[in-house]
DRENDRENDO-531921 format. One record per residue (C-alpha): residue number from 1; residue in one letter; x negated, y, z negated. Coordinates in Angstrom, 1 decimal. Example, Ala and Ser with C-alpha at 12.3 -4.5 7.8 and 13.67 -1.06 7.14 Angstrom:
// DRENDRENDO-531921
1 | A | -12.3 | -4.5 | -7.8
2 | S | -13.7 | -1.1 | -7.1
// end
This chain:
// DRENDRENDO-531921
1 | M | -28.8 | 92.8 | 192.2
2 | K | -31.8 | 90.4 | 191.4
3 | A | -34.8 | 92.2 | 189.7
4 | D | -38.3 | 91.9 | 191.2
5 | T | -39.9 | 90.2 | 188.3
6 | G | -43.4 | 91.0 | 189.9
7 | L | -42.6 | 94.8 | 189.7
8 | L | -41.2 | 94.5 | 186.2
9 | A | -44.4 | 92.9 | 185.0
10 | G | -46.4 | 95.7 | 186.6
11 | R | -48.0 | 93.5 | 189.2
12 | S | -47.1 | 95.0 | 192.5
13 | P | -48.8 | 93.6 | 195.6
14 | E | -50.7 | 96.6 | 196.1
15 | R | -52.2 | 96.4 | 192.3
16 | S | -52.9 | 92.8 | 192.9
17 | S | -54.6 | 93.4 | 196.1
18 | R | -56.8 | 96.2 | 194.5
19 | K | -57.7 | 93.9 | 191.5
20 | A | -58.7 | 91.0 | 193.9
21 | A | -60.8 | 93.6 | 196.0
22 | T | -62.5 | 94.9 | 192.8
23 | R | -63.2 | 91.3 | 191.5
24 | Q | -64.9 | 90.4 | 194.9
25 | R | -66.8 | 93.6 | 194.9
26 | V | -68.1 | 92.8 | 191.4
27 | L | -69.1 | 89.2 | 192.4
28 | D | -70.9 | 90.3 | 195.6
29 | A | -72.8 | 92.9 | 193.8
30 | A | -73.6 | 90.6 | 190.8
31 | R | -74.9 | 87.9 | 193.2
32 | E | -77.3 | 90.3 | 194.8
33 | L | -78.6 | 91.7 | 191.7
34 | F | -79.1 | 88.4 | 189.9
35 | D | -81.0 | 87.3 | 192.9
36 | T | -83.3 | 90.4 | 192.9
37 | H | -83.6 | 91.2 | 189.2
38 | G | -82.7 | 88.0 | 187.4
39 | Y | -80.0 | 87.4 | 184.7
40 | Q | -81.8 | 89.2 | 181.9
41 | G | -82.7 | 92.1 | 184.1
42 | T | -79.0 | 92.7 | 185.4
43 | T | -76.8 | 94.8 | 183.3
44 | I | -72.9 | 95.2 | 183.5
45 | R | -73.6 | 99.0 | 184.2
46 | E | -75.8 | 98.1 | 187.2
47 | I | -73.3 | 95.6 | 188.6
48 | A | -70.6 | 98.3 | 188.3
49 | R | -72.7 | 100.9 | 190.0
50 | H | -73.7 | 98.6 | 192.7
51 | A | -70.1 | 97.5 | 193.4
52 | G | -68.9 | 101.0 | 193.3
53 | V | -66.3 | 100.5 | 190.3
54 | S | -66.2 | 101.7 | 186.9
55 | V | -67.7 | 99.7 | 183.9
56 | G | -64.3 | 99.4 | 182.6
57 | S | -62.9 | 97.9 | 185.6
58 | V | -65.7 | 95.2 | 185.4
59 | F | -64.6 | 94.5 | 181.8
60 | T | -60.9 | 94.3 | 182.5
61 | T | -61.8 | 91.6 | 185.1
62 | F | -64.6 | 89.6 | 183.3
63 | A | -65.2 | 89.0 | 179.7
64 | S | -69.1 | 89.1 | 179.9
65 | K | -72.1 | 89.0 | 182.2
66 | G | -72.4 | 85.4 | 181.7
67 | E | -68.9 | 84.9 | 183.0
68 | I | -69.7 | 86.9 | 186.1
69 | L | -72.6 | 84.7 | 186.8
70 | S | -70.5 | 81.6 | 186.2
71 | E | -68.0 | 82.9 | 188.9
72 | V | -70.8 | 83.5 | 191.2
73 | M | -72.4 | 80.1 | 190.8
74 | S | -68.9 | 78.2 | 190.9
75 | A | -68.2 | 79.7 | 194.3
76 | R | -71.6 | 78.9 | 195.6
77 | L | -71.7 | 75.3 | 194.2
78 | G | -68.6 | 74.3 | 196.0
79 | P | -70.2 | 73.5 | 199.4
80 | L | -73.0 | 71.8 | 197.6
81 | V | -70.6 | 69.5 | 195.6
82 | G | -68.7 | 68.6 | 198.8
83 | E | -72.0 | 67.6 | 200.5
84 | L | -73.1 | 65.5 | 197.6
85 | N | -69.9 | 63.7 | 197.4
86 | Q | -70.1 | 62.9 | 201.1
87 | V | -73.6 | 61.6 | 200.8
88 | M | -72.8 | 59.4 | 197.7
89 | A | -70.8 | 57.0 | 199.7
90 | H | -73.6 | 56.4 | 202.2
91 | L | -76.6 | 56.1 | 199.7
92 | R | -78.7 | 53.1 | 200.0
93 | G | -81.9 | 51.7 | 198.5
94 | S | -83.0 | 51.6 | 194.9
95 | T | -81.6 | 53.8 | 192.1
96 | A | -84.8 | 55.7 | 192.3
97 | D | -84.4 | 56.3 | 196.1
98 | R | -80.9 | 57.4 | 195.7
99 | L | -81.7 | 59.9 | 192.8
100 | R | -84.3 | 61.4 | 194.9
101 | T | -82.1 | 61.9 | 197.7
102 | L | -79.5 | 63.7 | 195.5
103 | F | -81.9 | 65.9 | 194.0
104 | A | -83.6 | 66.6 | 197.3
105 | I | -80.2 | 68.0 | 198.5
106 | H | -80.0 | 70.2 | 195.3
107 | F | -83.5 | 71.6 | 195.9
108 | E | -82.8 | 72.3 | 199.6
109 | F | -79.6 | 74.0 | 198.9
110 | E | -80.7 | 76.1 | 195.7
111 | C | -84.0 | 77.1 | 197.3
112 | R | -82.2 | 79.2 | 199.7
113 | Q | -81.7 | 81.7 | 196.9
114 | T | -84.2 | 80.4 | 194.3
115 | R | -84.2 | 83.5 | 192.1
116 | L | -80.3 | 83.4 | 192.0
117 | F | -80.6 | 79.7 | 190.7
118 | L | -83.3 | 80.6 | 188.1
119 | S | -80.8 | 83.2 | 186.9
120 | H | -78.3 | 80.5 | 186.5
121 | I | -80.9 | 78.5 | 184.5
122 | A | -81.8 | 81.3 | 182.4
123 | A | -78.1 | 82.0 | 181.4
124 | A | -78.2 | 78.7 | 179.6
125 | F | -80.4 | 80.1 | 177.0
126 | D | -78.4 | 83.1 | 176.3
127 | W | -77.1 | 82.4 | 172.8
128 | T | -74.3 | 85.0 | 173.0
129 | L | -72.8 | 83.3 | 176.0
130 | P | -69.1 | 82.3 | 175.5
131 | V | -68.3 | 78.7 | 175.6
132 | T | -66.0 | 79.4 | 178.7
133 | A | -69.1 | 80.5 | 180.6
134 | R | -70.4 | 77.8 | 183.0
135 | A | -74.2 | 78.2 | 182.6
136 | F | -76.6 | 75.5 | 183.9
137 | G | -76.1 | 72.5 | 181.9
138 | R | -72.3 | 73.1 | 181.6
139 | T | -71.8 | 72.0 | 185.3
140 | P | -69.9 | 68.7 | 185.1
141 | Q | -70.1 | 68.0 | 189.0
142 | L | -73.8 | 67.5 | 188.8
143 | V | -73.6 | 65.4 | 185.5
144 | Q | -70.9 | 63.2 | 187.1
145 | I | -72.8 | 62.7 | 190.3
146 | V | -76.1 | 61.7 | 188.6
147 | R | -74.2 | 59.5 | 186.1
148 | A | -72.4 | 57.7 | 188.9
149 | C | -75.8 | 56.9 | 190.7
150 | L | -77.2 | 55.6 | 187.4
151 | Q | -74.0 | 53.5 | 186.8
152 | Q | -74.4 | 52.0 | 190.3
153 | G | -78.0 | 51.1 | 189.2
154 | V | -76.7 | 49.3 | 186.1
155 | E | -74.1 | 47.4 | 188.2
156 | A | -76.9 | 46.4 | 190.9
157 | G | -79.1 | 45.1 | 188.1
158 | D | -82.1 | 47.6 | 188.5
159 | I | -81.2 | 49.7 | 185.6
160 | R | -80.9 | 48.1 | 182.1
161 | A | -77.4 | 47.5 | 180.7
162 | D | -77.9 | 49.2 | 177.5
163 | L | -79.3 | 52.5 | 178.8
164 | D | -77.5 | 55.6 | 177.3
165 | L | -76.3 | 57.0 | 180.7
166 | D | -75.6 | 60.4 | 179.3
167 | E | -79.0 | 60.8 | 177.6
168 | A | -80.6 | 59.6 | 181.0
169 | V | -78.5 | 62.3 | 182.9
170 | Q | -79.7 | 65.0 | 180.6
171 | L | -83.4 | 63.9 | 181.1
172 | L | -83.1 | 64.1 | 184.8
173 | V | -81.2 | 67.4 | 184.8
174 | A | -83.7 | 68.8 | 182.4
175 | A | -86.6 | 67.8 | 184.7
176 | Y | -84.8 | 69.3 | 187.7
177 | A | -84.4 | 72.6 | 186.0
178 | W | -88.0 | 72.6 | 184.7
179 | T | -89.5 | 72.0 | 188.1
180 | Y | -87.9 | 75.4 | 189.5
181 | R | -90.6 | 77.3 | 187.3
182 | L | -93.2 | 76.1 | 189.9
183 | A | -91.4 | 78.1 | 192.6
184 | L | -92.6 | 81.3 | 190.8
185 | Q | -95.7 | 80.1 | 188.8
186 | E | -97.2 | 78.2 | 191.7
187 | E | -95.3 | 79.7 | 194.6
188 | M | -94.1 | 76.0 | 195.7
189 | D | -91.9 | 75.8 | 198.6
190 | V | -88.9 | 73.5 | 198.8
191 | Q | -90.9 | 70.3 | 200.0
192 | A | -93.4 | 70.8 | 197.3
193 | L | -90.8 | 70.9 | 194.6
194 | I | -89.0 | 67.9 | 195.9
195 | A | -92.4 | 66.0 | 195.8
196 | V | -92.8 | 66.9 | 192.2
197 | M | -89.3 | 65.9 | 191.4
198 | D | -89.7 | 62.6 | 193.2
199 | R | -92.7 | 61.8 | 191.1
200 | Q | -90.8 | 62.6 | 187.9
201 | I | -88.0 | 60.5 | 188.9
202 | G | -90.3 | 57.6 | 189.4
203 | L | -91.7 | 57.9 | 186.0
204 | A | -88.1 | 58.2 | 184.4
205 | V | -86.6 | 55.2 | 186.4
206 | D | -89.6 | 53.1 | 185.3
207 | G | -88.4 | 53.7 | 181.8
208 | F | -84.7 | 53.0 | 182.7
209 | A | -85.6 | 49.9 | 184.7
210 | A | -84.1 | 46.4 | 183.7
211 | R | -86.7 | 44.1 | 182.0
// end
């Protein structure tokens, strides 16, 4: 008789199903708490209580609070990345115009849950965060999309060929993250945030422009 390797490994369908359900409850609870209390204001104990599971169950599923936030944001960013990839093929105009469109899409998406995204940004400054956690700044999809837009500008001749693309991407992404503070400090809505970013992109691209 052939042994059931899944059962021998202690991974029955029921156990796997329970683990998946616990994982989802933790993620759902964490998403709500990060959006209401912020990254620093949310604890593992609160996530566990809100999810209706033990603290031990949280730690057997996730290594840290930062990893939980990473999983929340990874699931959330999937639709955004898909939209951006579709738009990239149809962008026209100058490099500045194309960058403005890309970042406007970001703002319109993330401003649906501004405080959740601010939690994502805040986690980037948690020095205890493990390298496996994908805090803001460790999101390669955003970096790749902005870099591709700048590379197209180089090929079109409106961005100088000697530009350090990686450094330029970091500058733009930093401006994008910093602009979100205005959502709280000045209570700016999404269109006002986009207008600020549009001006900053203009200043940056003036410096990137071919001479």
